[in-house]
MDTraj code that builds the backbone (N, CA, C; nanometers):
import mdtraj as md
import numpy as np

residues = "MET SER VAL SER GLY PHE TYR LEU THR SER PHE LYS VAL ALA TYR GLU LEU GLY PHE ALA ASN HIS GLU ASP ASN GLU VAL TRP SER SER ALA VAL TYR GLN PRO HIS TRP TYR PRO GLN ARG PRO LYS ALA GLY TRP MET ASP ILE ARG PRO VAL ALA GLY GLY THR TRP ILE ARG PRO ARG GLU PHE ILE SER MET ASP LYS PRO LEU GLU GLY TYR PHE GLN ALA LEU GLN GLU LEU TYR ASN SER ARG ARG ASP GLU ALA LEU GLU TRP ALA GLU THR ARG PRO VAL PRO ASN VAL VAL ILE CYS CYS TRP CYS PRO TYR ASP LYS ALA ALA GLN ARG GLN LEU ALA GLU HIS GLY SER PHE VAL CYS HIS THR ALA ALA VAL GLY GLU PHE LEU LYS GLY LEU GLY PHE GLY VAL VAL ALA ASP GLU ASP ARG LYS LYS MET VAL LEU PRO".split()
xyz = np.array([
    [0.0679, -0.9904, 1.7878],
    [-0.0419, -1.0389, 1.7051],
    [0.0142, -1.0874, 1.5722],
    [-0.0323, -1.1984, 1.5251],
    [0.0090, -1.2539, 1.3968],
    [-0.1002, -1.2265, 1.2933],
    [-0.0626, -1.2252, 1.1678],
    [-0.1573, -1.2029, 1.0594],
    [-0.1582, -1.3251, 0.9690],
    [-0.2483, -1.3259, 0.8728],
    [-0.2535, -1.4349, 0.7773],
    [-0.2626, -1.3767, 0.6377],
    [-0.1637, -1.3999, 0.5538],
    [-0.1598, -1.3469, 0.4187],
    [-0.0872, -1.2146, 0.4137],
    [-0.0997, -1.1467, 0.3028],
    [-0.0480, -1.0104, 0.2902],
    [-0.1523, -0.9200, 0.3548],
    [-0.1128, -0.8476, 0.4553],
    [-0.2048, -0.7638, 0.5314],
    [-0.1699, -0.6177, 0.5069],
    [-0.2636, -0.5422, 0.4523],
    [-0.2444, -0.4009, 0.4215],
    [-0.2937, -0.3154, 0.5365],
    [-0.2084, -0.2292, 0.5877],
    [-0.2450, -0.1458, 0.7017],
    [-0.1594, -0.0201, 0.7030],
    [-0.1756, 0.0596, 0.8070],
    [-0.0955, 0.1808, 0.8241],
    [0.0162, 0.1543, 0.9242],
    [0.1180, 0.2391, 0.9211],
    [0.2230, 0.2306, 1.0226],
    [0.1605, 0.2430, 1.1618],
    [0.0639, 0.3332, 1.1754],
    [-0.0002, 0.3588, 1.3044],
    [-0.0674, 0.2327, 1.3586],
    [-0.1499, 0.1685, 1.2776],
    [-0.2213, 0.0486, 1.3222],
    [-0.1226, -0.0656, 1.3469],
    [-0.0255, -0.0815, 1.2591],
    [0.0740, -0.1876, 1.2779],
    [0.1476, -0.1698, 1.4096],
    [0.1791, -0.0452, 1.4412],
    [0.2475, -0.0147, 1.5675],
    [0.1564, -0.0431, 1.6865],
    [0.0328, 0.0066, 1.6797],
    [-0.0611, -0.0117, 1.7907],
    [-0.0936, -0.1585, 1.8167],
    [-0.1005, -0.2385, 1.7112],
    [-0.1342, -0.3796, 1.7262],
    [-0.0110, -0.4675, 1.7507],
    [0.1067, -0.4066, 1.7499],
    [0.2289, -0.4797, 1.7810],
    [0.2748, -0.5759, 1.6736],
    [0.2375, -0.5514, 1.5484],
    [0.2788, -0.6419, 1.4410],
    [0.4303, -0.6593, 1.4336],
    [0.5033, -0.5509, 1.4537],
    [0.6487, -0.5572, 1.4417],
    [0.7116, -0.6396, 1.5534],
    [0.6379, -0.6594, 1.6612],
    [0.6923, -0.7323, 1.7758],
    [0.6577, -0.8805, 1.7759],
    [0.5853, -0.9245, 1.6772],
    [0.5462, -1.0655, 1.6729],
    [0.6393, -1.1419, 1.5809],
    [0.6939, -1.2508, 1.6300],
    [0.7954, -1.3258, 1.5552],
    [0.7454, -1.3853, 1.4234],
    [0.6142, -1.4029, 1.4087],
    [0.5608, -1.4613, 1.2851],
    [0.5363, -1.3588, 1.1753],
    [0.5559, -1.2319, 1.2053],
    [0.5267, -1.1273, 1.1076],
    [0.6535, -1.0696, 1.0476],
    [0.6462, -1.0408, 0.9203],
    [0.7502, -0.9662, 0.8517],
    [0.6832, -0.8363, 0.8074],
    [0.7319, -0.7229, 0.8544],
    [0.6696, -0.5935, 0.8280],
    [0.7506, -0.5178, 0.7240],
    [0.6802, -0.4688, 0.6217],
    [0.7418, -0.3954, 0.5105],
    [0.6739, -0.2598, 0.4947],
    [0.7451, -0.1687, 0.4307],
    [0.6904, -0.0381, 0.3973],
    [0.6580, -0.0335, 0.2487],
    [0.5441, 0.0257, 0.2168],
    [0.5118, 0.0540, 0.0769],
    [0.5257, 0.2029, 0.0498],
    [0.5616, 0.2786, 0.1529],
    [0.5675, 0.4249, 0.1443],
    [0.7037, 0.4733, 0.0960],
    [0.7021, 0.5892, 0.0306],
    [0.8269, 0.6510, -0.0117],
    [0.9100, 0.6871, 0.1118],
    [0.8421, 0.7411, 0.2139],
    [0.9080, 0.7766, 0.3392],
    [0.8382, 0.7062, 0.4548],
    [0.9136, 0.6747, 0.5582],
    [0.8567, 0.6124, 0.6770],
    [0.8551, 0.7123, 0.7920],
    [0.7591, 0.6970, 0.8843],
    [0.7559, 0.7888, 0.9982],
    [0.8786, 0.7690, 1.0874],
    [0.9277, 0.8770, 1.1422],
    [1.0477, 0.8708, 1.2262],
    [1.0233, 0.7949, 1.3565],
    [0.8983, 0.7891, 1.4015],
    [0.8651, 0.7253, 1.5289],
    [0.8453, 0.5748, 1.5187],
    [0.8413, 0.5221, 1.3946],
    [0.8163, 0.3795, 1.3762],
    [0.9479, 0.3085, 1.3481],
    [0.9659, 0.1868, 1.4021],
    [1.0894, 0.1141, 1.3692],
    [1.1023, 0.1019, 1.2170],
    [1.2152, 0.1427, 1.1631],
    [1.2327, 0.1427, 1.0182],
    [1.2243, 0.0009, 0.9622],
    [1.1501, -0.0104, 0.8545],
    [1.1245, -0.1383, 0.7893],
    [1.1786, -0.1345, 0.6475],
    [1.2085, -0.2518, 0.5927],
    [1.2538, -0.2522, 0.4531],
    [1.1420, -0.2030, 0.3623],
    [1.1807, -0.1393, 0.2538],
    [1.0846, -0.0901, 0.1559],
    [1.0815, -0.1864, 0.0390],
    [0.9635, -0.2269, 0.0018],
    [0.9468, -0.3112, -0.1165],
    [0.9521, -0.2188, -0.2380],
    [1.0640, -0.2170, -0.3052],
    [1.0858, -0.1237, -0.4162],
    [0.9828, -0.1319, -0.5270],
    [0.9293, -0.2494, -0.5523],
    [0.8323, -0.2625, -0.6614],
    [0.7026, -0.1882, -0.6316],
    [0.6756, -0.1567, -0.5044],
    [0.5541, -0.0844, -0.4666],
    [0.5695, 0.0668, -0.4754],
    [0.6888, 0.1149, -0.5034],
    [0.7137, 0.2589, -0.5080],
    [0.6204, 0.3247, -0.6094],
    [0.5663, 0.4407, -0.5719],
    [0.4736, 0.5126, -0.6602],
    [0.5475, 0.6073, -0.7539],
    [0.6790, 0.5938, -0.7603],
    [0.7598, 0.6727, -0.8544],
    [0.8080, 0.5792, -0.9640],
    [0.7781, 0.6110, -1.0899],
    [0.8242, 0.5256, -1.1989],
    [0.9770, 0.5133, -1.2039],
    [1.0452, 0.6174, -1.1596],
    [1.1908, 0.6180, -1.1550],
    [1.2314, 0.6567, -1.0133],
    [1.3243, 0.5835, -0.9549],
    [1.3679, 0.6144, -0.8184],
    [1.4073, 0.7615, -0.8087],
    [1.3529, 0.8279, -0.7082],
    [1.3816, 0.9694, -0.6893],
    [1.3017, 1.0606, -0.7814],
    [1.2156, 1.0018, -0.8643],
    [1.1377, 1.0798, -0.9603],
    [1.0061, 1.1302, -0.9034],
    [0.9190, 1.1721, -0.9935],
    [0.7885, 1.2270, -0.9585],
    [0.6935, 1.1155, -0.9171],
    [0.6153, 1.1405, -0.8135],
    [0.5181, 1.0441, -0.7639],
    [0.3951, 1.0400, -0.8537],
    [0.3326, 0.9238, -0.8637],
    [0.2011, 0.9117, -0.9269],
    [0.1013, 0.9373, -0.8152],
    [0.0253, 1.0475, -0.8262],
    [-0.0686, 1.0866, -0.7208],
    [-0.2098, 1.0973, -0.7782],
    [-0.3097, 1.0734, -0.6952],
    [-0.4481, 1.0824, -0.7426],
    [-0.4821, 1.2172, -0.8042],
    [-0.4282, 1.3252, -0.7499],
    [-0.4631, 1.4591, -0.8001],
    [-0.4188, 1.4829, -0.9447],
    [-0.3256, 1.4034, -0.9935],
    [-0.2824, 1.4165, -1.1333],
    [-0.3924, 1.3762, -1.2313],
    [-0.4946, 1.3071, -1.1841],
    [-0.5976, 1.2501, -1.2711],
    [-0.7328, 1.3193, -1.2556],
    [-0.7373, 1.4265, -1.1783],
    [-0.8618, 1.4973, -1.1491],
    [-0.9351, 1.5424, -1.2749],
    [-0.8630, 1.5841, -1.3755],
    [-0.9270, 1.6373, -1.4968],
    [-0.9840, 1.5279, -1.5881],
    [-0.9567, 1.4024, -1.5593],
    [-1.0073, 1.2923, -1.6420],
    [-1.1555, 1.2690, -1.6134],
    [-1.2250, 1.2060, -1.7084],
    [-1.3645, 1.1692, -1.6872],
    [-1.3794, 1.0746, -1.5677],
    [-1.2870, 0.9832, -1.5547],
    [-1.2886, 0.8866, -1.4447],
    [-1.1516, 0.8902, -1.3763],
    [-1.1306, 0.9901, -1.2902],
    [-0.9983, 1.0080, -1.2310],
    [-0.9498, 0.8889, -1.1484],
    [-1.0373, 0.8262, -1.0729],
    [-0.9954, 0.7138, -0.9906],
    [-0.9478, 0.5969, -1.0763],
    [-1.0213, 0.5702, -1.1839],
    [-0.9815, 0.4632, -1.2745],
    [-0.8472, 0.4946, -1.3393],
    [-0.8262, 0.6217, -1.3751],
    [-0.6985, 0.6627, -1.4347],
    [-0.5822, 0.6421, -1.3397],
    [-0.6019, 0.6793, -1.2144],
    [-0.4990, 0.6626, -1.1122],
    [-0.4649, 0.5151, -1.0934],
    [-0.5671, 0.4320, -1.0746],
    [-0.5432, 0.2899, -1.0537],
    [-0.4809, 0.2245, -1.1757],
    [-0.5228, 0.2655, -1.2944],
    [-0.4658, 0.2099, -1.4168],
    [-0.3172, 0.2444, -1.4268],
    [-0.2814, 0.3680, -1.3948],
    [-0.1406, 0.4092, -1.3986],
    [-0.0579, 0.3261, -1.3014],
    [-0.1117, 0.3023, -1.1816],
    [-0.0388, 0.2212, -1.0837],
    [-0.0289, 0.0756, -1.1276],
    [-0.1369, 0.0217, -1.1838],
    [-0.1323, -0.1173, -1.2292],
    [-0.0290, -0.1339, -1.3406],
    [-0.0227, -0.0359, -1.4309],
    [0.0786, -0.0412, -1.5375],
    [0.2188, -0.0354, -1.4784],
    [0.2377, 0.0511, -1.3788],
    [0.3679, 0.0616, -1.3132],
    [0.4044, -0.0705, -1.2459],
    [0.3115, -0.1267, -1.1690],
    [0.3400, -0.2519, -1.0999],
    [0.3587, -0.3674, -1.1983],
    [0.2816, -0.3684, -1.3063],
    [0.3011, -0.4717, -1.4077],
    [0.4394, -0.4642, -1.4704],
    [0.4927, -0.3433, -1.4826],
    [0.6284, -0.3295, -1.5382],
    [0.7329, -0.3860, -1.4421],
    [0.6942, -0.4057, -1.3179],
    [0.7826, -0.4618, -1.2151],
    [0.7378, -0.6012, -1.1720],
    [0.6607, -0.6658, -1.2569],
    [0.5985, -0.7938, -1.2235],
    [0.6994, -0.8979, -1.1756],
    [0.8085, -0.9145, -1.2473],
    [0.9072, -1.0153, -1.2096],
    [0.9666, -0.9859, -1.0722],
    [0.9977, -0.8596, -1.0465],
    [1.0511, -0.8193, -0.9166],
    [0.9478, -0.8458, -0.8067],
    [0.8210, -0.8121, -0.8343],
    [0.7144, -0.8323, -0.7360],
    [0.6944, -0.9807, -0.7064],
    [0.6938, -1.0626, -0.8104],
    [0.6775, -1.2072, -0.7901],
    [0.7914, -1.2647, -0.7072],
    [0.9127, -1.2260, -0.7401],
    [1.0272, -1.2758, -0.6639],
    [1.0157, -1.2335, -0.5175],
    [0.9799, -1.1067, -0.4950],
    [0.9629, -1.0569, -0.3586],
    [0.8537, -1.1360, -0.2855],
    [0.7373, -1.1491, -0.3473],
    [0.6230, -1.2151, -0.2829],
    [0.6494, -1.3632, -0.2567],
    [0.7120, -1.4285, -0.3504],
    [0.7346, -1.5724, -0.3368],
    [0.8445, -1.6061, -0.2362],
    [0.9295, -1.5100, -0.2040],
    [1.0367, -1.5368, -0.1079],
    [1.0042, -1.4868, 0.0317],
    [0.8869, -1.4308, 0.0510],
    [0.8439, -1.3875, 0.1845],
    [0.8010, -1.5095, 0.2643],
    [0.8087, -1.4995, 0.3971],
    [0.7616, -1.6107, 0.4791],
    [0.6083, -1.6095, 0.4893],
    [0.5450, -1.6120, 0.3731],
    [0.3991, -1.6108, 0.3658],
    [0.3472, -1.7250, 0.4520],
    [0.2478, -1.7107, 0.5310],
    [0.1411, -1.6122, 0.5166],
    [0.1460, -1.4947, 0.6143],
    [0.2590, -1.4427, 0.6510],
    [0.2646, -1.3397, 0.7538],
    [0.3414, -1.2151, 0.7105],
    [0.2894, -1.1428, 0.6149],
    [0.3566, -1.0229, 0.5663],
    [0.2642, -0.9022, 0.5838],
    [0.3123, -0.8030, 0.6565],
    [0.2374, -0.6800, 0.6825],
    [0.2960, -0.5712, 0.5940],
    [0.2113, -0.5041, 0.5164],
    [0.2547, -0.3962, 0.4272],
    [0.1952, -0.2662, 0.4793],
    [0.2823, -0.1706, 0.5148],
    [0.2394, -0.0461, 0.5789],
    [0.2534, 0.0757, 0.4880],
    [0.1625, 0.1703, 0.5097],
    [0.1707, 0.3021, 0.4461],
    [0.1215, 0.4063, 0.5461],
    [0.1125, 0.5300, 0.5049],
    [0.0697, 0.6394, 0.5924],
    [-0.0824, 0.6497, 0.6049],
    [-0.1538, 0.6136, 0.5032],
    [-0.2980, 0.6375, 0.4978],
    [-0.3740, 0.5545, 0.5999],
    [-0.4810, 0.6073, 0.6509],
    [-0.5450, 0.7359, 0.6229],
    [-0.5045, 0.8459, 0.7211],
    [-0.3851, 0.8371, 0.7779],
    [-0.3463, 0.9323, 0.8808],
    [-0.2623, 1.0481, 0.8292],
    [-0.2329, 1.0510, 0.7008],
    [-0.1620, 1.1656, 0.6452],
    [-0.2628, 1.2768, 0.6140],
    [-0.2130, 1.3963, 0.5863],
    [-0.3008, 1.5121, 0.5656],
    [-0.3944, 1.4942, 0.4466],
    [-0.3417, 1.4419, 0.3365],
    [-0.4240, 1.4267, 0.2159],
    [-0.5407, 1.3311, 0.2406],
    [-0.5128, 1.2177, 0.3024],
    [-0.6195, 1.1207, 0.3294],
    [-0.7193, 1.1752, 0.4307],
    [-0.6714, 1.2485, 0.5315],
    [-0.7617, 1.3087, 0.6296],
    [-0.8541, 1.4106, 0.5630],
    [-0.8000, 1.4877, 0.4692],
    [-0.8810, 1.5845, 0.3947],
    [-0.9860, 1.5120, 0.3102],
    [-0.9455, 1.4034, 0.2445],
    [-1.0395, 1.3265, 0.1628],
    [-1.1504, 1.2664, 0.2494],
    [-1.1143, 1.2143, 0.3662],
    [-1.2149, 1.1576, 0.4567],
    [-1.3138, 1.2641, 0.5020],
    [-1.2624, 1.3831, 0.5349],
    [-1.3493, 1.4920, 0.5811],
    [-1.4437, 1.5378, 0.4700],
    [-1.3929, 1.5465, 0.3477],
    [-1.4728, 1.5975, 0.2352],
    [-1.5637, 1.4922, 0.1731],
    [-1.5163, 1.3669, 0.1647],
    [-1.5884, 1.2656, 0.0878],
    [-1.6281, 1.1418, 0.1673],
    [-1.5750, 1.1288, 0.2894],
    [-1.6058, 1.0112, 0.3693],
    [-1.5262, 0.8885, 0.3285],
    [-1.4329, 0.9043, 0.2365],
    [-1.3471, 0.7959, 0.1907],
    [-1.2134, 0.8569, 0.1495],
    [-1.1193, 0.7726, 0.1145],
    [-0.9892, 0.8214, 0.0713],
    [-0.9332, 0.7283, -0.0340],
    [-0.8290, 0.7731, -0.1000],
    [-0.7618, 0.6958, -0.2043],
    [-0.6208, 0.6663, -0.1558],
    [-0.5774, 0.5421, -0.1691],
    [-0.4431, 0.5032, -0.1254],
    [-0.3858, 0.4028, -0.2245],
    [-0.2571, 0.4149, -0.2514],
    [-0.1950, 0.3245, -0.3478],
    [-0.1920, 0.1800, -0.2972],
    [-0.2125, 0.1578, -0.1667],
    [-0.2126, 0.0195, -0.1195],
    [-0.3303, -0.0598, -0.1761],
    [-0.4370, 0.0081, -0.2160],
    [-0.5474, -0.0629, -0.2821],
    [-0.4982, -0.1218, -0.4139],
    [-0.4203, -0.0439, -0.4875],
    [-0.3641, -0.0933, -0.6137],
    [-0.2621, -0.2039, -0.5876],
    [-0.1841, -0.1897, -0.4801],
    [-0.0891, -0.2946, -0.4417],
    [-0.1652, -0.4240, -0.4131],
    [-0.2727, -0.4133, -0.3354],
    [-0.3524, -0.5305, -0.3022],
    [-0.4121, -0.5979, -0.4238],
    [-0.4679, -0.5177, -0.5144],
    [-0.5267, -0.5741, -0.6359],
    [-0.4202, -0.6408, -0.7225],
    [-0.3040, -0.5802, -0.7289],
    [-0.1941, -0.6379, -0.8059],
    [-0.1525, -0.7728, -0.7468],
    [-0.1346, -0.7780, -0.6143],
    [-0.0974, -0.9044, -0.5494],
    [-0.2049, -1.0108, -0.5690],
    [-0.3316, -0.9711, -0.5595],
    [-0.4402, -1.0661, -0.5847],
    [-0.4317, -1.1198, -0.7274],
    [-0.4021, -1.0304, -0.8223],
    [-0.3889, -1.0708, -0.9623],
    [-0.2751, -1.1691, -0.9850],
    [-0.1763, -1.1659, -0.8974],
    [-0.0650, -1.2609, -0.9051],
    [-0.0986, -1.3919, -0.8343],
    [-0.2179, -1.3977, -0.7727],
    [-0.2627, -1.5201, -0.7086],
    [-0.2402, -1.5276, -0.5592],
    [-0.2027, -1.4172, -0.4964],
    [-0.1777, -1.4162, -0.3525],
    [-0.3006, -1.3695, -0.2756],
    [-0.3140, -1.4167, -0.1520],
    [-0.4207, -1.3709, -0.0640],
    [-0.3850, -1.2365, -0.0038],
    [-0.4830, -1.1479, 0.0018],
    [-0.4625, -1.0135, 0.0563],
    [-0.5769, -0.9803, 0.1501],
    [-0.5421, -0.9247, 0.2665],
    [-0.6407, -0.8806, 0.3642],
    [-0.6151, -0.7331, 0.3908],
    [-0.7220, -0.6541, 0.3942],
    [-0.7105, -0.5107, 0.4226],
    [-0.7625, -0.4834, 0.5626],
    [-0.6995, -0.3883, 0.6308],
    [-0.7478, -0.3503, 0.7641],
    [-0.8775, -0.2707, 0.7506],
    [-0.9365, -0.2363, 0.8635],
    [-1.0644, -0.1643, 0.8624],
    [-1.0528, -0.0279, 0.7964],
    [-0.9392, 0.0411, 0.8128],
    [-0.9209, 0.1708, 0.7488],
    [-0.9239, 0.1578, 0.5978],
    [-0.8551, 0.0580, 0.5440],
    [-0.8511, 0.0405, 0.3983],
    [-0.9880, 0.0055, 0.3424],
    [-1.0745, -0.0488, 0.4247],
    [-1.2104, -0.0793, 0.3788],
    [-1.2929, 0.0479, 0.3580],
    [-1.2430, 0.1614, 0.4065],
    [-1.3083, 0.2900, 0.3848],
    [-1.2641, 0.3558, 0.2548],
    [-1.1680, 0.2942, 0.1869],
    [-1.1169, 0.3514, 0.0628],
    [-1.2175, 0.3406, -0.0492],
    [-1.2164, 0.4410, -0.1327],
    [-1.2983, 0.4359, -0.2526],
    [-1.2155, 0.3625, -0.3586],
    [-1.2793, 0.2714, -0.4287],
    [-1.2122, 0.1933, -0.5312],
    [-1.2819, 0.2149, -0.6653],
    [-1.2087, 0.1970, -0.7736],
    [-1.2729, 0.2140, -0.9054],
    [-1.3738, 0.1035, -0.9338],
])
top = md.Topology()
chain = top.add_chain()
for i, resn in enumerate(residues, 1):
    res = top.add_residue(resn, chain, resSeq=i)
    for name in ("N", "CA", "C"):
        top.add_atom(name, md.element.get_by_symbol(name[0]), res)
traj = md.Trajectory(xyz[None], top)
């Protein structure tokens, strides 16, 4: 199956839909770690949720005490991605657009499953990745799972 634009999905869905097996697709990871069962893909370093390689992750739970925790989380990620703007632009502009699949664990990891059970939605950094890419002028499509995400 081929995609059109930057397509945000999970490793699970990308695997099930055969994205990695289609010659028109370039599959990337946005995750710090990739599942052992999935063919290893290059990681787009600018999407890393750690401000410093090997450092502490920016996670939604860090913002729970704020008046607007979701906005705080997304703002922190946007600031991080903006600090990597040149790297992100170079990466995006050199991809064989319009066929780039960006994978993460959500919503199949434990944290996202817990959020879905408790709230009916989940938070994933790929939403911030998508908004950042849109802000740079690129087209972004989210899979059905990402449409269940709560956004600020």
